Structure formats: structure tokens, C-alpha cells
PDB file of N, CA, C and O in Angstrom, chain B, residues numbered from 101:
ATOM      1  N   MET B 101      14.872  42.922 -52.169  1.00  0.00           N
ATOM      2  CA  MET B 101      15.922  42.745 -53.152  1.00  0.00           C
ATOM      3  C   MET B 101      16.841  43.972 -53.218  1.00  0.00           C
ATOM      4  O   MET B 101      18.038  43.857 -53.478  1.00  0.00           O
ATOM      5  N   ILE B 102      16.257  45.128 -52.981  1.00  0.00           N
ATOM      6  CA  ILE B 102      17.073  46.346 -52.977  1.00  0.00           C
ATOM      7  C   ILE B 102      18.051  46.314 -51.813  1.00  0.00           C
ATOM      8  O   ILE B 102      19.208  46.709 -51.956  1.00  0.00           O
ATOM      9  N   GLY B 103      17.583  45.839 -50.657  1.00  0.00           N
ATOM     10  CA  GLY B 103      18.463  45.716 -49.496  1.00  0.00           C
ATOM     11  C   GLY B 103      19.585  44.718 -49.728  1.00  0.00           C
ATOM     12  O   GLY B 103      20.711  44.911 -49.269  1.00  0.00           O
ATOM     13  N   PHE B 104      19.265  43.652 -50.445  1.00  0.00           N
ATOM     14  CA  PHE B 104      20.268  42.634 -50.769  1.00  0.00           C
ATOM     15  C   PHE B 104      21.367  43.222 -51.650  1.00  0.00           C
ATOM     16  O   PHE B 104      22.552  43.005 -51.395  1.00  0.00           O
ATOM     17  N   VAL B 105      20.985  43.954 -52.669  1.00  0.00           N
ATOM     18  CA  VAL B 105      21.963  44.578 -53.570  1.00  0.00           C
ATOM     19  C   VAL B 105      22.768  45.641 -52.831  1.00  0.00           C
ATOM     20  O   VAL B 105      23.978  45.753 -53.033  1.00  0.00           O
ATOM     21  N   LEU B 106      22.114  46.416 -51.984  1.00  0.00           N
ATOM     22  CA  LEU B 106      22.836  47.422 -51.193  1.00  0.00           C
ATOM     23  C   LEU B 106      23.819  46.770 -50.231  1.00  0.00           C
ATOM     24  O   LEU B 106      24.920  47.284 -50.032  1.00  0.00           O
ATOM     25  N   ALA B 107      23.437  45.644 -49.631  1.00  0.00           N
ATOM     26  CA  ALA B 107      24.348  44.931 -48.729  1.00  0.00           C
ATOM     27  C   ALA B 107      25.551  44.401 -49.486  1.00  0.00           C
ATOM     28  O   ALA B 107      26.676  44.484 -48.995  1.00  0.00           O
ATOM     29  N   ILE B 108      25.329  43.855 -50.680  1.00  0.00           N
ATOM     30  CA  ILE B 108      26.443  43.357 -51.493  1.00  0.00           C
ATOM     31  C   ILE B 108      27.408  44.489 -51.828  1.00  0.00           C
ATOM     32  O   ILE B 108      28.620  44.339 -51.678  1.00  0.00           O
ATOM     33  N   ILE B 109      26.876  45.612 -52.278  1.00  0.00           N
ATOM     34  CA  ILE B 109      27.730  46.754 -52.639  1.00  0.00           C
ATOM     35  C   ILE B 109      28.468  47.289 -51.412  1.00  0.00           C
ATOM     36  O   ILE B 109      29.665  47.569 -51.481  1.00  0.00           O
ATOM     37  N   THR B 110      27.767  47.428 -50.305  1.00  0.00           N
ATOM     38  CA  THR B 110      28.362  47.982 -49.094  1.00  0.00           C
ATOM     39  C   THR B 110      29.483  47.098 -48.562  1.00  0.00           C
ATOM     40  O   THR B 110      30.585  47.582 -48.304  1.00  0.00           O
ATOM     41  N   PHE B 111      29.213  45.813 -48.397  1.00  0.00           N
ATOM     42  CA  PHE B 111      30.228  44.930 -47.830  1.00  0.00           C
ATOM     43  C   PHE B 111      31.421  44.744 -48.761  1.00  0.00           C
ATOM     44  O   PHE B 111      32.550  44.604 -48.290  1.00  0.00           O
ATOM     45  N   ASN B 112      31.196  44.740 -50.059  1.00  0.00           N
ATOM     46  CA  ASN B 112      32.328  44.645 -50.981  1.00  0.00           C
ATOM     47  C   ASN B 112      33.169  45.909 -50.960  1.00  0.00           C
ATOM     48  O   ASN B 112      34.397  45.829 -51.003  1.00  0.00           O
ATOM     49  N   LEU B 113      32.534  47.080 -50.894  1.00  0.00           N
ATOM     50  CA  LEU B 113      33.303  48.323 -50.795  1.00  0.00           C
ATOM     51  C   LEU B 113      34.108  48.374 -49.510  1.00  0.00           C
ATOM     52  O   LEU B 113      35.274  48.771 -49.523  1.00  0.00           O
ATOM     53  N   ILE B 114      33.500  47.978 -48.405  1.00  0.00           N
ATOM     54  CA  ILE B 114      34.218  47.980 -47.130  1.00  0.00           C
ATOM     55  C   ILE B 114      35.380  46.990 -47.170  1.00  0.00           C
ATOM     56  O   ILE B 114      36.480  47.305 -46.716  1.00  0.00           O
ATOM     57  N   ALA B 115      35.143  45.806 -47.707  1.00  0.00           N
ATOM     58  CA  ALA B 115      36.194  44.773 -47.729  1.00  0.00           C
ATOM     59  C   ALA B 115      37.381  45.190 -48.582  1.00  0.00           C
ATOM     60  O   ALA B 115      38.523  44.881 -48.242  1.00  0.00           O
ATOM     61  N   PHE B 116      37.130  45.887 -49.682  1.00  0.00           N
ATOM     62  CA  PHE B 116      38.236  46.218 -50.583  1.00  0.00           C
ATOM     63  C   PHE B 116      38.882  47.567 -50.285  1.00  0.00           C
ATOM     64  O   PHE B 116      40.004  47.814 -50.729  1.00  0.00           O
ATOM     65  N   THR B 117      38.207  48.444 -49.547  1.00  0.00           N
ATOM     66  CA  THR B 117      38.802  49.750 -49.269  1.00  0.00           C
ATOM     67  C   THR B 117      39.466  49.839 -47.903  1.00  0.00           C
ATOM     68  O   THR B 117      40.391  50.632 -47.730  1.00  0.00           O
ATOM     69  N   ILE B 118      39.028  49.061 -46.939  1.00  0.00           N
ATOM     70  CA  ILE B 118      39.588  49.147 -45.597  1.00  0.00           C
ATOM     71  C   ILE B 118      40.523  47.967 -45.350  1.00  0.00           C
ATOM     72  O   ILE B 118      40.495  47.377 -44.270  1.00  0.00           O
ATOM     73  N   ASN B 119      41.321  47.626 -46.298  1.00  0.00           N
ATOM     74  CA  ASN B 119      42.256  46.525 -46.147  1.00  0.00           C
ATOM     75  C   ASN B 119      43.552  47.037 -45.554  1.00  0.00           C
ATOM     76  O   ASN B 119      44.184  47.933 -46.113  1.00  0.00           O
ATOM     77  N   LYS B 120      43.954  46.466 -44.411  1.00  0.00           N
ATOM     78  CA  LYS B 120      45.197  46.872 -43.768  1.00  0.00           C
ATOM     79  C   LYS B 120      46.223  45.750 -43.736  1.00  0.00           C
ATOM     80  O   LYS B 120      47.419  46.004 -43.878  1.00  0.00           O
ATOM     81  N   LYS B 121      45.778  44.518 -43.552  1.00  0.00           N
ATOM     82  CA  LYS B 121      46.704  43.435 -43.292  1.00  0.00           C
ATOM     83  C   LYS B 121      46.755  42.379 -44.397  1.00  0.00           C
ATOM     84  O   LYS B 121      47.804  41.774 -44.614  1.00  0.00           O
ATOM     85  N   LEU B 122      45.673  42.154 -45.080  1.00  0.00           N
ATOM     86  CA  LEU B 122      45.571  41.010 -45.984  1.00  0.00           C
ATOM     87  C   LEU B 122      46.131  41.314 -47.368  1.00  0.00           C
ATOM     88  O   LEU B 122      45.953  42.408 -47.904  1.00  0.00           O
ATOM     89  N   THR B 123      46.809  40.326 -47.929  1.00  0.00           N
ATOM     90  CA  THR B 123      47.323  40.455 -49.278  1.00  0.00           C
ATOM     91  C   THR B 123      46.263  39.988 -50.282  1.00  0.00           C
ATOM     92  O   THR B 123      45.231  39.439 -49.895  1.00  0.00           O
ATOM     93  N   LYS B 124      46.525  40.207 -51.552  1.00  0.00           N
ATOM     94  CA  LYS B 124      45.581  39.759 -52.578  1.00  0.00           C
ATOM     95  C   LYS B 124      45.490  38.237 -52.616  1.00  0.00           C
ATOM     96  O   LYS B 124      44.426  37.677 -52.882  1.00  0.00           O
ATOM     97  N   ASN B 125      46.599  37.582 -52.350  1.00  0.00           N
ATOM     98  CA  ASN B 125      46.604  36.129 -52.288  1.00  0.00           C
ATOM     99  C   ASN B 125      45.690  35.637 -51.164  1.00  0.00           C
ATOM    100  O   ASN B 125      44.943  34.676 -51.346  1.00  0.00           O
ATOM    101  N   GLN B 126      45.747  36.289 -50.012  1.00  0.00           N
ATOM    102  CA  GLN B 126      44.878  35.921 -48.900  1.00  0.00           C
ATOM    103  C   GLN B 126      43.422  36.225 -49.221  1.00  0.00           C
ATOM    104  O   GLN B 126      42.534  35.472 -48.820  1.00  0.00           O
ATOM    105  N   PHE B 127      43.161  37.314 -49.936  1.00  0.00           N
ATOM    106  CA  PHE B 127      41.797  37.614 -50.379  1.00  0.00           C
ATOM    107  C   PHE B 127      41.229  36.452 -51.188  1.00  0.00           C
ATOM    108  O   PHE B 127      40.113  35.995 -50.939  1.00  0.00           O
ATOM    109  N   VAL B 128      41.999  35.987 -52.146  1.00  0.00           N
ATOM    110  CA  VAL B 128      41.530  34.900 -53.011  1.00  0.00           C
ATOM    111  C   VAL B 128      41.331  33.618 -52.214  1.00  0.00           C
ATOM    112  O   VAL B 128      40.352  32.903 -52.427  1.00  0.00           O
ATOM    113  N   HIS B 129      42.242  33.322 -51.304  1.00  0.00           N
ATOM    114  CA  HIS B 129      42.108  32.120 -50.495  1.00  0.00           C
ATOM    115  C   HIS B 129      40.887  32.183 -49.590  1.00  0.00           C
ATOM    116  O   HIS B 129      40.165  31.194 -49.465  1.00  0.00           O
ATOM    117  N   ILE B 130      40.644  33.307 -48.965  1.00  0.00           N
ATOM    118  CA  ILE B 130      39.469  33.461 -48.111  1.00  0.00           C
ATOM    119  C   ILE B 130      38.198  33.326 -48.937  1.00  0.00           C
ATOM    120  O   ILE B 130      37.248  32.661 -48.526  1.00  0.00           O
ATOM    121  N   TRP B 131      38.188  33.959 -50.098  1.00  0.00           N
ATOM    122  CA  TRP B 131      37.012  33.929 -50.965  1.00  0.00           C
ATOM    123  C   TRP B 131      36.700  32.493 -51.404  1.00  0.00           C
ATOM    124  O   TRP B 131      35.557  32.049 -51.296  1.00  0.00           O
ATOM    125  N   MET B 132      37.701  31.774 -51.892  1.00  0.00           N
ATOM    126  CA  MET B 132      37.495  30.410 -52.369  1.00  0.00           C
ATOM    127  C   MET B 132      37.138  29.459 -51.231  1.00  0.00           C
ATOM    128  O   MET B 132      36.256  28.614 -51.383  1.00  0.00           O
ATOM    129  N   PHE B 133      37.816  29.591 -50.098  1.00  0.00           N
ATOM    130  CA  PHE B 133      37.518  28.723 -48.959  1.00  0.00           C
ATOM    131  C   PHE B 133      36.083  28.929 -48.481  1.00  0.00           C
ATOM    132  O   PHE B 133      35.393  27.965 -48.151  1.00  0.00           O
ATOM    133  N   THR B 134      35.638  30.170 -48.444  1.00  0.00           N
ATOM    134  CA  THR B 134      34.268  30.458 -48.024  1.00  0.00           C
ATOM    135  C   THR B 134      33.262  29.830 -48.964  1.00  0.00           C
ATOM    136  O   THR B 134      32.293  29.219 -48.513  1.00  0.00           O
ATOM    137  N   ILE B 135      33.470  29.968 -50.256  1.00  0.00           N
ATOM    138  CA  ILE B 135      32.531  29.424 -51.235  1.00  0.00           C
ATOM    139  C   ILE B 135      32.512  27.900 -51.177  1.00  0.00           C
ATOM    140  O   ILE B 135      31.439  27.297 -51.166  1.00  0.00           O
ATOM    141  N   VAL B 136      33.682  27.271 -51.139  1.00  0.00           N
ATOM    142  CA  VAL B 136      33.748  25.817 -51.141  1.00  0.00           C
ATOM    143  C   VAL B 136      33.162  25.237 -49.857  1.00  0.00           C
ATOM    144  O   VAL B 136      32.418  24.257 -49.907  1.00  0.00           O
ATOM    145  N   LEU B 137      33.487  25.825 -48.717  1.00  0.00           N
ATOM    146  CA  LEU B 137      32.959  25.314 -47.453  1.00  0.00           C
ATOM    147  C   LEU B 137      31.447  25.477 -47.376  1.00  0.00           C
ATOM    148  O   LEU B 137      30.752  24.569 -46.918  1.00  0.00           O
ATOM    149  N   GLN B 138      30.936  26.600 -47.808  1.00  0.00           N
ATOM    150  CA  GLN B 138      29.488  26.822 -47.777  1.00  0.00           C
ATOM    151  C   GLN B 138      28.763  25.876 -48.732  1.00  0.00           C
ATOM    152  O   GLN B 138      27.723  25.323 -48.375  1.00  0.00           O
ATOM    153  N   MET B 139      29.289  25.682 -49.929  1.00  0.00           N
ATOM    154  CA  MET B 139      28.654  24.766 -50.887  1.00  0.00           C
ATOM    155  C   MET B 139      28.718  23.323 -50.390  1.00  0.00           C
ATOM    156  O   MET B 139      27.739  22.588 -50.517  1.00  0.00           O
ATOM    157  N   ALA B 140      29.849  22.905 -49.827  1.00  0.00           N
ATOM    158  CA  ALA B 140      29.968  21.540 -49.305  1.00  0.00           C
ATOM    159  C   ALA B 140      28.999  21.308 -48.156  1.00  0.00           C
ATOM    160  O   ALA B 140      28.369  20.253 -48.074  1.00  0.00           O
ATOM    161  N   PHE B 141      28.877  22.288 -47.272  1.00  0.00           N
ATOM    162  CA  PHE B 141      27.943  22.170 -46.154  1.00  0.00           C
ATOM    163  C   PHE B 141      26.501  22.098 -46.653  1.00  0.00           C
ATOM    164  O   PHE B 141      25.707  21.312 -46.135  1.00  0.00           O
ATOM    165  N   ASP B 142      26.157  22.907 -47.650  1.00  0.00           N
ATOM    166  CA  ASP B 142      24.800  22.880 -48.195  1.00  0.00           C
ATOM    167  C   ASP B 142      24.504  21.567 -48.904  1.00  0.00           C
ATOM    168  O   ASP B 142      23.395  21.042 -48.796  1.00  0.00           O
ATOM    169  N   ILE B 143      25.475  21.033 -49.624  1.00  0.00           N
ATOM    170  CA  ILE B 143      25.273  19.737 -50.279  1.00  0.00           C
ATOM    171  C   ILE B 143      25.110  18.645 -49.236  1.00  0.00           C
ATOM    172  O   ILE B 143      24.253  17.774 -49.384  1.00  0.00           O
ATOM    173  N   PHE B 144      25.911  18.677 -48.192  1.00  0.00           N
ATOM    174  CA  PHE B 144      25.804  17.690 -47.121  1.00  0.00           C
ATOM    175  C   PHE B 144      24.428  17.732 -46.465  1.00  0.00           C
ATOM    176  O   PHE B 144      23.789  16.694 -46.290  1.00  0.00           O
ATOM    177  N   LEU B 145      23.974  18.921 -46.105  1.00  0.00           N
ATOM    178  CA  LEU B 145      22.653  19.030 -45.475  1.00  0.00           C
ATOM    179  C   LEU B 145      21.523  18.751 -46.452  1.00  0.00           C
ATOM    180  O   LEU B 145      20.533  18.108 -46.102  1.00  0.00           O
ATOM    181  N   GLY B 146      21.672  19.230 -47.665  1.00  0.00           N
ATOM    182  CA  GLY B 146      20.585  19.126 -48.623  1.00  0.00           C
ATOM    183  C   GLY B 146      20.348  17.725 -49.143  1.00  0.00           C
ATOM    184  O   GLY B 146      19.203  17.277 -49.219  1.00  0.00           O
ATOM    185  N   TYR B 147      21.394  17.037 -49.497  1.00  0.00           N
ATOM    186  CA  TYR B 147      21.224  15.741 -50.143  1.00  0.00           C
ATOM    187  C   TYR B 147      21.296  14.565 -49.168  1.00  0.00           C
ATOM    188  O   TYR B 147      20.550  13.596 -49.313  1.00  0.00           O
ATOM    189  N   TYR B 148      22.170  14.640 -48.195  1.00  0.00           N
ATOM    190  CA  TYR B 148      22.305  13.513 -47.285  1.00  0.00           C
ATOM    191  C   TYR B 148      21.255  13.520 -46.180  1.00  0.00           C
ATOM    192  O   TYR B 148      20.788  12.462 -45.758  1.00  0.00           O
ATOM    193  N   HIS B 149      20.890  14.695 -45.715  1.00  0.00           N
ATOM    194  CA  HIS B 149      19.936  14.785 -44.617  1.00  0.00           C
ATOM    195  C   HIS B 149      18.593  15.376 -45.019  1.00  0.00           C
ATOM    196  O   HIS B 149      17.688  15.483 -44.191  1.00  0.00           O
ATOM    197  N   GLU B 150      18.456  15.755 -46.275  1.00  0.00           N
ATOM    198  CA  GLU B 150      17.230  16.356 -46.803  1.00  0.00           C
ATOM    199  C   GLU B 150      16.725  17.488 -45.906  1.00  0.00           C
ATOM    200  O   GLU B 150      15.542  17.555 -45.570  1.00  0.00           O
ATOM    201  N   ALA B 151      17.636  18.362 -45.533  1.00  0.00           N
ATOM    202  CA  ALA B 151      17.304  19.442 -44.609  1.00  0.00           C
ATOM    203  C   ALA B 151      16.785  20.695 -45.309  1.00  0.00           C
ATOM    204  O   ALA B 151      16.246  21.590 -44.658  1.00  0.00           O
ATOM    205  N   TYR B 152      16.944  20.764 -46.625  1.00  0.00           N
ATOM    206  CA  TYR B 152      16.460  21.918 -47.361  1.00  0.00           C
ATOM    207  C   TYR B 152      15.278  21.517 -48.220  1.00  0.00           C
ATOM    208  O   TYR B 152      14.854  20.361 -48.225  1.00  0.00           O
ATOM    209  N   TRP B 153      14.761  22.480 -48.936  1.00  0.00           N
ATOM    210  CA  TRP B 153      13.682  22.279 -49.896  1.00  0.00           C
ATOM    211  C   TRP B 153      12.430  21.721 -49.233  1.00  0.00           C
ATOM    212  O   TRP B 153      11.943  20.647 -49.584  1.00  0.00           O
ATOM    213  N   TYR B 154      11.931  22.468 -48.280  1.00  0.00           N
ATOM    214  CA  TYR B 154      10.708  22.049 -47.602  1.00  0.00           C
ATOM    215  C   TYR B 154       9.492  22.148 -48.519  1.00  0.00           C
ATOM    216  O   TYR B 154       8.614  21.286 -48.482  1.00  0.00           O
ATOM    217  N   PHE B 155       9.438  23.186 -49.332  1.00  0.00           N
ATOM    218  CA  PHE B 155       8.241  23.440 -50.112  1.00  0.00           C
ATOM    219  C   PHE B 155       8.421  23.199 -51.602  1.00  0.00           C
ATOM    220  O   PHE B 155       7.450  22.867 -52.282  1.00  0.00           O
ATOM    221  N   GLU B 156       9.608  23.350 -52.124  1.00  0.00           N
ATOM    222  CA  GLU B 156       9.831  23.168 -53.554  1.00  0.00           C
ATOM    223  C   GLU B 156      11.267  22.713 -53.792  1.00  0.00           C
ATOM    224  O   GLU B 156      12.157  22.996 -52.991  1.00  0.00           O
ATOM    225  N   TRP B 157      11.486  22.000 -54.907  1.00  0.00           N
ATOM    226  CA  TRP B 157      12.799  21.444 -55.220  1.00  0.00           C
ATOM    227  C   TRP B 157      13.509  22.266 -56.288  1.00  0.00           C
ATOM    228  O   TRP B 157      13.985  21.706 -57.275  1.00  0.00           O
ATOM    229  N   GLU B 158      13.590  23.556 -56.116  1.00  0.00           N
ATOM    230  CA  GLU B 158      14.279  24.428 -57.056  1.00  0.00           C
ATOM    231  C   GLU B 158      15.557  24.968 -56.437  1.00  0.00           C
ATOM    232  O   GLU B 158      15.721  24.978 -55.217  1.00  0.00           O
ATOM    233  N   ILE B 159      16.447  25.411 -57.292  1.00  0.00           N
ATOM    234  CA  ILE B 159      17.658  26.084 -56.822  1.00  0.00           C
ATOM    235  C   ILE B 159      17.299  27.525 -56.509  1.00  0.00           C
ATOM    236  O   ILE B 159      16.663  28.202 -57.317  1.00  0.00           O
ATOM    237  N   ASN B 160      17.699  27.989 -55.354  1.00  0.00           N
ATOM    238  CA  ASN B 160      17.459  29.372 -54.961  1.00  0.00           C
ATOM    239  C   ASN B 160      18.642  30.219 -55.449  1.00  0.00           C
ATOM    240  O   ASN B 160      19.695  30.247 -54.813  1.00  0.00           O
ATOM    241  N   TRP B 161      18.459  30.902 -56.575  1.00  0.00           N
ATOM    242  CA  TRP B 161      19.560  31.649 -57.187  1.00  0.00           C
ATOM    243  C   TRP B 161      19.961  32.857 -56.371  1.00  0.00           C
ATOM    244  O   TRP B 161      21.118  33.272 -56.427  1.00  0.00           O
ATOM    245  N   GLY B 162      19.039  33.438 -55.609  1.00  0.00           N
ATOM    246  CA  GLY B 162      19.413  34.551 -54.736  1.00  0.00           C
ATOM    247  C   GLY B 162      20.401  34.120 -53.670  1.00  0.00           C
ATOM    248  O   GLY B 162      21.307  34.876 -53.317  1.00  0.00           O
ATOM    249  N   TYR B 163      20.233  32.906 -53.153  1.00  0.00           N
ATOM    250  CA  TYR B 163      21.165  32.383 -52.165  1.00  0.00           C
ATOM    251  C   TYR B 163      22.529  32.114 -52.797  1.00  0.00           C
ATOM    252  O   TYR B 163      23.562  32.302 -52.153  1.00  0.00           O
ATOM    253  N   PHE B 164      22.535  31.677 -54.046  1.00  0.00           N
ATOM    254  CA  PHE B 164      23.791  31.447 -54.761  1.00  0.00           C
ATOM    255  C   PHE B 164      24.589  32.746 -54.881  1.00  0.00           C
ATOM    256  O   PHE B 164      25.804  32.750 -54.679  1.00  0.00           O
ATOM    257  N   PHE B 165      23.913  33.838 -55.206  1.00  0.00           N
ATOM    258  CA  PHE B 165      24.598  35.130 -55.303  1.00  0.00           C
ATOM    259  C   PHE B 165      25.025  35.638 -53.929  1.00  0.00           C
ATOM    260  O   PHE B 165      26.027  36.343 -53.812  1.00  0.00           O
ATOM    261  N   ALA B 166      24.274  35.287 -52.895  1.00  0.00           N
ATOM    262  CA  ALA B 166      24.687  35.667 -51.543  1.00  0.00           C
ATOM    263  C   ALA B 166      25.979  34.972 -51.155  1.00  0.00           C
ATOM    264  O   ALA B 166      26.844  35.573 -50.519  1.00  0.00           O
ATOM    265  N   ILE B 167      26.116  33.699 -51.537  1.00  0.00           N
ATOM    266  CA  ILE B 167      27.356  32.977 -51.238  1.00  0.00           C
ATOM    267  C   ILE B 167      28.531  33.587 -52.000  1.00  0.00           C
ATOM    268  O   ILE B 167      29.606  33.785 -51.434  1.00  0.00           O
ATOM    269  N   LEU B 168      28.327  33.883 -53.276  1.00  0.00           N
ATOM    270  CA  LEU B 168      29.422  34.396 -54.090  1.00  0.00           C
ATOM    271  C   LEU B 168      29.826  35.821 -53.731  1.00  0.00           C
ATOM    272  O   LEU B 168      31.015  36.142 -53.728  1.00  0.00           O
ATOM    273  N   LEU B 169      28.856  36.676 -53.428  1.00  0.00           N
ATOM    274  CA  LEU B 169      29.144  38.106 -53.338  1.00  0.00           C
ATOM    275  C   LEU B 169      28.958  38.728 -51.960  1.00  0.00           C
ATOM    276  O   LEU B 169      29.334  39.884 -51.764  1.00  0.00           O
ATOM    277  N   LEU B 170      28.392  38.003 -50.999  1.00  0.00           N
ATOM    278  CA  LEU B 170      28.109  38.639 -49.718  1.00  0.00           C
ATOM    279  C   LEU B 170      28.839  37.987 -48.544  1.00  0.00           C
ATOM    280  O   LEU B 170      29.365  38.697 -47.687  1.00  0.00           O
ATOM    281  N   ILE B 171      28.883  36.683 -48.483  1.00  0.00           N
ATOM    282  CA  ILE B 171      29.464  36.008 -47.322  1.00  0.00           C
ATOM    283  C   ILE B 171      30.984  36.153 -47.299  1.00  0.00           C
ATOM    284  O   ILE B 171      31.563  36.368 -46.234  1.00  0.00           O
ATOM    285  N   ALA B 172      31.635  36.040 -48.447  1.00  0.00           N
ATOM    286  CA  ALA B 172      33.099  36.158 -48.492  1.00  0.00           C
ATOM    287  C   ALA B 172      33.608  37.536 -48.063  1.00  0.00           C
ATOM    288  O   ALA B 172      34.568  37.593 -47.294  1.00  0.00           O
ATOM    289  N   PRO B 173      33.019  38.653 -48.517  1.00  0.00           N
ATOM    290  CA  PRO B 173      33.502  39.950 -48.019  1.00  0.00           C
ATOM    291  C   PRO B 173      33.310  40.132 -46.514  1.00  0.00           C
ATOM    292  O   PRO B 173      34.113  40.802 -45.865  1.00  0.00           O
ATOM    293  N   VAL B 174      32.262  39.546 -45.960  1.00  0.00           N
ATOM    294  CA  VAL B 174      32.073  39.625 -44.506  1.00  0.00           C
ATOM    295  C   VAL B 174      33.206  38.880 -43.798  1.00  0.00           C
ATOM    296  O   VAL B 174      33.716  39.357 -42.784  1.00  0.00           O
ATOM    297  N   ASN B 175      33.601  37.726 -44.315  1.00  0.00           N
ATOM    298  CA  ASN B 175      34.732  37.000 -43.736  1.00  0.00           C
ATOM    299  C   ASN B 175      36.038  37.767 -43.894  1.00  0.00           C
ATOM    300  O   ASN B 175      36.880  37.748 -42.995  1.00  0.00           O
ATOM    301  N   ILE B 176      36.212  38.433 -45.012  1.00  0.00           N
ATOM    302  CA  ILE B 176      37.415  39.231 -45.231  1.00  0.00           C
ATOM    303  C   ILE B 176      37.469  40.396 -44.238  1.00  0.00           C
ATOM    304  O   ILE B 176      38.528  40.691 -43.683  1.00  0.00           O
ATOM    305  N   ILE B 177      36.343  41.050 -44.016  1.00  0.00           N
ATOM    306  CA  ILE B 177      36.303  42.154 -43.041  1.00  0.00           C
ATOM    307  C   ILE B 177      36.624  41.636 -41.650  1.00  0.00           C
ATOM    308  O   ILE B 177      37.384  42.264 -40.914  1.00  0.00           O
ATOM    309  N   PHE B 178      36.051  40.493 -41.283  1.00  0.00           N
ATOM    310  CA  PHE B 178      36.309  39.918 -39.962  1.00  0.00           C
ATOM    311  C   PHE B 178      37.787  39.583 -39.788  1.00  0.00           C
ATOM    312  O   PHE B 178      38.384  39.927 -38.768  1.00  0.00           O
ATOM    313  N   LEU B 179      38.380  38.918 -40.771  1.00  0.00           N
ATOM    314  CA  LEU B 179      39.786  38.538 -40.652  1.00  0.00           C
ATOM    315  C   LEU B 179      40.729  39.731 -40.768  1.00  0.00           C
ATOM    316  O   LEU B 179      41.849  39.675 -40.261  1.00  0.00           O
ATOM    317  N   ASN B 180      40.307  40.792 -41.415  1.00  0.00           N
ATOM    318  CA  ASN B 180      41.138  41.985 -41.509  1.00  0.00           C
ATOM    319  C   ASN B 180      41.263  42.675 -40.155  1.00  0.00           C
ATOM    320  O   ASN B 180      42.320  43.219 -39.835  1.00  0.00           O
ATOM    321  N   PHE B 181      40.208  42.660 -39.365  1.00  0.00           N
ATOM    322  CA  PHE B 181      40.236  43.326 -38.060  1.00  0.00           C
ATOM    323  C   PHE B 181      40.491  42.366 -36.900  1.00  0.00           C
ATOM    324  O   PHE B 181      40.398  42.761 -35.738  1.00  0.00           O
ATOM    325  N   TYR B 182      40.810  41.117 -37.204  1.00  0.00           N
ATOM    326  CA  TYR B 182      41.071  40.145 -36.143  1.00  0.00           C
ATOM    327  C   TYR B 182      42.409  40.458 -35.476  1.00  0.00           C
ATOM    328  O   TYR B 182      43.409  40.662 -36.166  1.00  0.00           O
ATOM    329  N   PRO B 183      42.439  40.498 -34.141  1.00  0.00           N
ATOM    330  CA  PRO B 183      43.707  40.845 -33.444  1.00  0.00           C
ATOM    331  C   PRO B 183      44.616  39.619 -33.348  1.00  0.00           C
ATOM    332  O   PRO B 183      44.498  38.836 -32.406  1.00  0.00           O
ATOM    333  N   TYR B 184      45.509  39.450 -34.299  1.00  0.00           N
ATOM    334  CA  TYR B 184      46.384  38.286 -34.318  1.00  0.00           C
ATOM    335  C   TYR B 184      47.449  38.310 -33.235  1.00  0.00           C
ATOM    336  O   TYR B 184      47.841  37.256 -32.735  1.00  0.00           O
ATOM    337  N   GLN B 185      47.915  39.471 -32.870  1.00  0.00           N
ATOM    338  CA  GLN B 185      49.045  39.585 -31.953  1.00  0.00           C
ATOM    339  C   GLN B 185      48.641  39.669 -30.492  1.00  0.00           C
ATOM    340  O   GLN B 185      49.504  39.518 -29.627  1.00  0.00           O
ATOM    341  N   SER B 186      47.395  39.898 -30.175  1.00  0.00           N
ATOM    342  CA  SER B 186      47.003  40.081 -28.780  1.00  0.00           C
ATOM    343  C   SER B 186      46.758  38.730 -28.104  1.00  0.00           C
ATOM    344  O   SER B 186      46.497  37.726 -28.767  1.00  0.00           O
ATOM    345  N   LEU B 187      46.844  38.725 -26.806  1.00  0.00           N
ATOM    346  CA  LEU B 187      46.616  37.517 -26.019  1.00  0.00           C
ATOM    347  C   LEU B 187      45.126  37.276 -25.841  1.00  0.00           C
ATOM    348  O   LEU B 187      44.328  38.214 -25.873  1.00  0.00           O
ATOM    349  N   ILE B 188      44.760  36.030 -25.657  1.00  0.00           N
ATOM    350  CA  ILE B 188      43.348  35.690 -25.469  1.00  0.00           C
ATOM    351  C   ILE B 188      42.873  36.116 -24.098  1.00  0.00           C
ATOM    352  O   ILE B 188      41.772  36.647 -23.952  1.00  0.00           O
ATOM    353  N   ILE B 189      43.694  35.886 -23.100  1.00  0.00           N
ATOM    354  CA  ILE B 189      43.307  36.236 -21.719  1.00  0.00           C
ATOM    355  C   ILE B 189      44.051  37.464 -21.257  1.00  0.00           C
ATOM    356  O   ILE B 189      43.861  37.912 -20.126  1.00  0.00           O
TER     357      ILE B 189
END
């Protein structure tokens, strides 16, 4: 749990301090898109295909906080350093 909290703090600090290209509007859009897509995918797998909850039918609150506070800053860091102007080949 200590590692989880340290990862949340670290990735959020990196995402908000090393911003070069993204605007605040893009931050919000990336954050919301990440949360909505992850929740929709989990609902699809969980309820339609019964792919989760092998041992118990409880909500995993640690995973909920990971979606809200950890996955979105990682996407922001990735998109901040993505080379938009360079050629693929």
C-alpha cells in the first residue's frame, strides 16, 4: 500500500510539473476519457462476460483509486512526450 501511494504521488507530480505541450483542457479530456474508457471496459468484462470476481463479489476500492489517480497521469505523461511531428518511418 505504501508503494501504491508513492506511485500515485510520483506520477501525479511528474504529470503536472513536466508539462510542455498539453493545455489544461487537454488534461481534463485525457483524465475523463481514461476514467470512462476503463470503467466501461471493466463493466463490459465484469457483467457481460463474468471475467472478474473469481473469489468474491465485492468492489475493489484500491482499484477504483488506481483508476482515478494513477492511470490518467501515466496517460498524460505518455501523451506529453509523444512525438507528434516526427515521421513513423
